[in-house]
ZAVEX-294486 format. One line per field, with one value per residue: x, z, y of N, C-alpha, C in turn; chain; residue number from 1; residue in one letter. Coordinates in steps of 0.1 Angstrom, whole numbers. Atoms other than C-alpha are relative to their C-alpha. Layout:
<sites>
n_c1 <- (X / ...) $
n_c3 <- (Z / ...) $
n_c2 <- (Y / ...) $
ca_c1 <- (X / ...) $
ca_c3 <- (Z / ...) $
ca_c2 <- (Y / ...) $
c_c1 <- (X / ...) $
c_c3 <- (Z / ...) $
c_c2 <- (Y / ...) $
unit <- (A / ...) $
pos <- (NUM / ...) $
code <- (A / ...) $
</sites>
This chain:
<sites>
n_c1 <- (0 / -4 / 3 / -10 / 4 / -12 / 4 / -8 / 6 / 14 / 3 / 10 / 14 / 3 / 3 / 13 / 10 / 1 / 6 / 14 / 7 / 0 / 10 / 13 / 4 / 3 / 13 / 10 / 3 / 7 / 13 / 7 / 3 / 12 / 12 / 3 / 5 / 14 / 10 / 2 / 13 / 11 / -1 / 5 / 14 / 6 / 0 / 9 / 14 / 3 / 2 / 12 / 10 / 1 / 7 / 14 / 2 / 2 / -11 / 5 / -7 / 0 / -10 / -13 / -11 / -3 / -14 / -3 / -10 / -13 / -1 / 7 / -9 / -11 / 5 / 3 / -13 / -6 / 7 / -4 / -14 / 0 / 6 / -9 / -12 / 3 / 1 / -13 / -5 / -10 / -12 / -7 / -11 / -12 / -9 / -8 / -12 / -4 / -14 / -3 / -11 / -12 / -2 / -10 / 6 / -10 / 4 / -5 / -15 / -8 / -10 / 4 / 0 / -13 / -3 / -11 / -5 / -8 / -12 / -4) $
n_c3 <- (-12 / 4 / -10 / 0 / -9 / -8 / -7 / -12 / -11 / -3 / -13 / 2 / 1 / 14 / 7 / -4 / 6 / 14 / 1 / -4 / 11 / 11 / -3 / 0 / 13 / 7 / -5 / 5 / 14 / 0 / -5 / 10 / 11 / -4 / 1 / 14 / 6 / -6 / 6 / 14 / 3 / -4 / 10 / 12 / -1 / 1 / 14 / 7 / -4 / 7 / 14 / 1 / -2 / 12 / 11 / -3 / -5 / -14 / -9 / -12 / -11 / -12 / 2 / -5 / 9 / -1 / 1 / 2 / -9 / 5 / 5 / 13 / 10 / 3 / 8 / 13 / 6 / 3 / 12 / 12 / 4 / 5 / 14 / 10 / 2 / 8 / 14 / 7 / 7 / -7 / 7 / -2 / -9 / 6 / 6 / 10 / 4 / 14 / 3 / 10 / 9 / -3 / -15 / -5 / -4 / -9 / -14 / -4 / 3 / -12 / 0 / -7 / -15 / -6 / -3 / 7 / -6 / 9 / -6 / 6) $
n_c2 <- (9 / 13 / 10 / 11 / 10 / 4 / 12 / 2 / -7 / 4 / 7 / 10 / -7 / -3 / 13 / 5 / -8 / 3 / 14 / -1 / -7 / 9 / 10 / -6 / -3 / 13 / 5 / -9 / 3 / 13 / -3 / -7 / 9 / 8 / -8 / -2 / 13 / 2 / -9 / 2 / 6 / -9 / -11 / 6 / 2 / -14 / -4 / 8 / -5 / -12 / 3 / 6 / -10 / -9 / 8 / 2 / 14 / 0 / 3 / 6 / -6 / 10 / 10 / -4 / 3 / 14 / 2 / 14 / 4 / 2 / 14 / 0 / -7 / 9 / 11 / -5 / -2 / 13 / 6 / -7 / 3 / 13 / 0 / -7 / 8 / 12 / -4 / 0 / 12 / 8 / 1 / 13 / -2 / 6 / -10 / 6 / -7 / 4 / -2 / -10 / 5 / -7 / 1 / -10 / -12 / -6 / 2 / 13 / 1 / 1 / -9 / -12 / 3 / -1 / -14 / -5 / -12 / -8 / -5 / -13) $
ca_c1 <- (359 / 376 / 366 / 395 / 388 / 414 / 409 / 436 / 416 / 383 / 369 / 345 / 315 / 319 / 320 / 289 / 270 / 279 / 270 / 237 / 227 / 236 / 215 / 186 / 185 / 185 / 156 / 137 / 139 / 128 / 98 / 89 / 91 / 68 / 43 / 45 / 40 / 10 / -6 / -2 / -32 / -54 / -43 / -50 / -84 / -93 / -83 / -103 / -134 / -131 / -128 / -158 / -178 / -170 / -181 / -214 / -209 / -221 / -197 / -204 / -195 / -203 / -178 / -145 / -112 / -103 / -67 / -52 / -32 / 5 / 1 / -23 / 1 / 29 / 8 / -3 / 33 / 45 / 18 / 27 / 64 / 58 / 35 / 59 / 89 / 71 / 68 / 105 / 121 / 139 / 175 / 197 / 225 / 251 / 281 / 299 / 334 / 343 / 379 / 394 / 416 / 441 / 454 / 481 / 471 / 493 / 473 / 486 / 522 / 547 / 572 / 551 / 550 / 587 / 598 / 622 / 642 / 657 / 693 / 704) $
ca_c3 <- (-887 / -891 / -873 / -865 / -849 / -822 / -813 / -787 / -765 / -765 / -732 / -726 / -722 / -758 / -770 / -750 / -764 / -800 / -794 / -777 / -805 / -831 / -814 / -809 / -845 / -857 / -833 / -842 / -879 / -872 / -852 / -880 / -906 / -885 / -883 / -921 / -929 / -905 / -921 / -957 / -958 / -941 / -966 / -995 / -982 / -979 / -1015 / -1027 / -1007 / -1023 / -1058 / -1052 / -1038 / -1069 / -1092 / -1073 / -1059 / -1025 / -996 / -968 / -937 / -913 / -929 / -911 / -929 / -936 / -929 / -940 / -915 / -920 / -924 / -952 / -970 / -966 / -980 / -1010 / -1017 / -1015 / -1039 / -1064 / -1062 / -1067 / -1097 / -1114 / -1109 / -1126 / -1158 / -1165 / -1188 / -1172 / -1182 / -1186 / -1165 / -1188 / -1196 / -1228 / -1237 / -1274 / -1285 / -1306 / -1336 / -1327 / -1292 / -1290 / -1271 / -1253 / -1222 / -1222 / -1233 / -1207 / -1218 / -1204 / -1170 / -1165 / -1149 / -1172 / -1152 / -1174 / -1166 / -1171) $
ca_c2 <- (300 / 267 / 235 / 212 / 179 / 172 / 136 / 136 / 160 / 142 / 130 / 103 / 127 / 138 / 102 / 93 / 123 / 114 / 77 / 87 / 111 / 85 / 58 / 82 / 92 / 55 / 46 / 77 / 69 / 33 / 45 / 69 / 41 / 19 / 47 / 53 / 16 / 15 / 45 / 35 / 12 / 38 / 65 / 41 / 33 / 70 / 75 / 45 / 57 / 91 / 76 / 54 / 83 / 104 / 75 / 73 / 38 / 29 / 28 / 5 / 25 / -4 / -27 / -27 / -29 / -65 / -75 / -108 / -127 / -132 / -170 / -165 / -141 / -166 / -194 / -173 / -163 / -199 / -211 / -183 / -191 / -228 / -221 / -197 / -220 / -249 / -228 / -228 / -254 / -283 / -283 / -314 / -300 / -317 / -297 / -305 / -295 / -294 / -298 / -270 / -279 / -252 / -260 / -233 / -203 / -177 / -184 / -220 / -213 / -222 / -197 / -169 / -186 / -183 / -151 / -134 / -109 / -82 / -74 / -38) $
c_c1 <- (3 / -3 / 11 / -4 / 13 / -4 / 7 / -6 / -14 / -1 / -11 / -14 / -3 / -3 / -14 / -11 / -1 / -7 / -15 / -8 / -1 / -11 / -14 / -5 / -4 / -14 / -11 / -4 / -8 / -14 / -8 / -4 / -11 / -13 / -4 / -6 / -14 / -10 / -3 / -13 / -12 / -1 / -6 / -15 / -8 / -1 / -10 / -15 / -4 / -3 / -14 / -12 / -2 / -7 / -14 / -3 / -2 / 12 / -6 / 8 / 1 / 11 / 13 / 10 / 4 / 15 / 2 / 11 / 13 / 2 / -6 / 8 / 11 / -4 / -3 / 14 / 7 / -6 / 4 / 14 / 1 / -6 / 9 / 13 / -3 / -1 / 13 / 3 / 9 / 12 / 7 / 11 / 13 / 8 / 9 / 12 / 5 / 15 / 2 / 11 / 13 / 2 / 9 / -8 / 11 / -3 / 6 / 15 / 8 / 11 / -4 / -1 / 13 / 3 / 14 / 4 / 10 / 12 / 3 / 14) $
c_c3 <- (-5 / 12 / -2 / 11 / 7 / 8 / 13 / 13 / 3 / 13 / -2 / -1 / -14 / -8 / 4 / -7 / -15 / -2 / 3 / -11 / -12 / 2 / -1 / -14 / -7 / 5 / -4 / -14 / -1 / 5 / -11 / -12 / 4 / -1 / -15 / -6 / 6 / -6 / -15 / -4 / 3 / -11 / -13 / 0 / -1 / -15 / -8 / 4 / -7 / -15 / -2 / 2 / -12 / -11 / 4 / 5 / 15 / 8 / 12 / 12 / 12 / -2 / 5 / -11 / 2 / -2 / -1 / 9 / -7 / -6 / -13 / -11 / -3 / -9 / -15 / -7 / -3 / -12 / -13 / -4 / -6 / -14 / -10 / -2 / -8 / -15 / -7 / -6 / 9 / -8 / 3 / 10 / -4 / -6 / -10 / -3 / -14 / -2 / -12 / -8 / 3 / 15 / 6 / 4 / 9 / 14 / 5 / -2 / 13 / 1 / 7 / 15 / 6 / 2 / -6 / 6 / -10 / 7 / -7 / 1) $
c_c2 <- (-14 / -10 / -11 / -10 / -5 / -12 / -3 / 6 / -3 / -7 / -9 / 6 / 3 / -13 / -5 / 9 / -4 / -14 / 1 / 7 / -9 / -11 / 6 / 3 / -13 / -5 / 9 / -3 / -13 / 1 / 7 / -9 / -9 / 8 / 2 / -13 / -3 / 9 / -1 / -6 / 9 / 11 / -5 / -2 / 13 / 4 / -9 / 4 / 13 / -3 / -7 / 9 / 9 / -8 / -2 / -13 / 1 / -4 / -5 / 5 / -9 / -11 / 4 / -4 / -14 / -1 / -15 / -4 / -3 / -14 / -2 / 6 / -9 / -12 / 4 / 2 / -13 / -6 / 7 / -4 / -14 / -1 / 6 / -8 / -12 / 4 / 1 / -14 / -7 / -1 / -13 / 0 / -8 / 10 / -8 / 9 / -5 / 3 / 10 / -6 / 7 / 0 / 10 / 12 / 7 / -2 / -14 / -2 / 1 / 10 / 13 / -2 / 1 / 15 / 3 / 13 / 7 / 5 / 13 / 3) $
unit <- (A / A / A / A / A / A / A / A / A / A / A / A / A / A / A / A / A / A / A / A / A / A / A / A / A / A / A / A / A / A / A / A / A / A / A / A / A / A / A / A / A / A / A / A / A / A / A / A / A / A / A / A / A / A / A / A / A / A / A / A / A / A / A / A / A / A / A / A / A / A / A / A / A / A / A / A / A / A / A / A / A / A / A / A / A / A / A / A / A / A / A / A / A / A / A / A / A / A / A / A / A / A / A / A / A / A / A / A / A / A / A / A / A / A / A / A / A / A / A / A) $
pos <- (1 / 2 / 3 / 4 / 5 / 6 / 7 / 8 / 9 / 10 / 11 / 12 / 13 / 14 / 15 / 16 / 17 / 18 / 19 / 20 / 21 / 22 / 23 / 24 / 25 / 26 / 27 / 28 / 29 / 30 / 31 / 32 / 33 / 34 / 35 / 36 / 37 / 38 / 39 / 40 / 41 / 42 / 43 / 44 / 45 / 46 / 47 / 48 / 49 / 50 / 51 / 52 / 53 / 54 / 55 / 56 / 57 / 58 / 59 / 60 / 61 / 62 / 63 / 64 / 65 / 66 / 67 / 68 / 69 / 70 / 71 / 72 / 73 / 74 / 75 / 76 / 77 / 78 / 79 / 80 / 81 / 82 / 83 / 84 / 85 / 86 / 87 / 88 / 89 / 90 / 91 / 92 / 93 / 94 / 95 / 96 / 97 / 98 / 99 / 100 / 101 / 102 / 103 / 104 / 105 / 106 / 107 / 108 / 109 / 110 / 111 / 112 / 113 / 114 / 115 / 116 / 117 / 118 / 119 / 120) $
code <- (M / T / F / L / I / D / I / E / N / W / N / W / A / D / I / Y / V / I / A / G / V / G / Y / S / V / V / F / L / V / L / V / L / L / I / L / V / Y / K / L / I / P / K / I / L / N / I / R / I / K / K / R / L / K / K / E / G / K / E / I / D / S / T / A / S / E / Q / Y / V / A / G / E / V / N / A / A / I / A / T / A / L / M / L / Y / F / N / E / Q / H / D / E / E / S / N / I / I / T / I / K / R / V / A / R / T / Y / S / P / W / S / S / K / I / Y / G / V / R / N / V / L / S / R) $
</sites>
């Protein structure tokens, strides 16, 4: 069974179906990614609670999960970036060009810039 795509015989209904399925798949994947990113902290907290329980440490069940606001995360990230950028050496930004004793180079030769058309 061979599948040949005959573009000339497509009607608008086929095009709308393909476009609708494409958009639906993209939005479905985006929704699934949002759900996964929302569930990751909860899954990690469950694993931490299990590990603490196995080690015999107390787990405070009345304490709610603490989330840090976005502004606080941005301030921490900015402070870390500024701190780590100060650790680099300051450069003079001076470019020096040294002269070479032998100035001839095939790259600077004018004879290679002329178009030599070979006659046959």
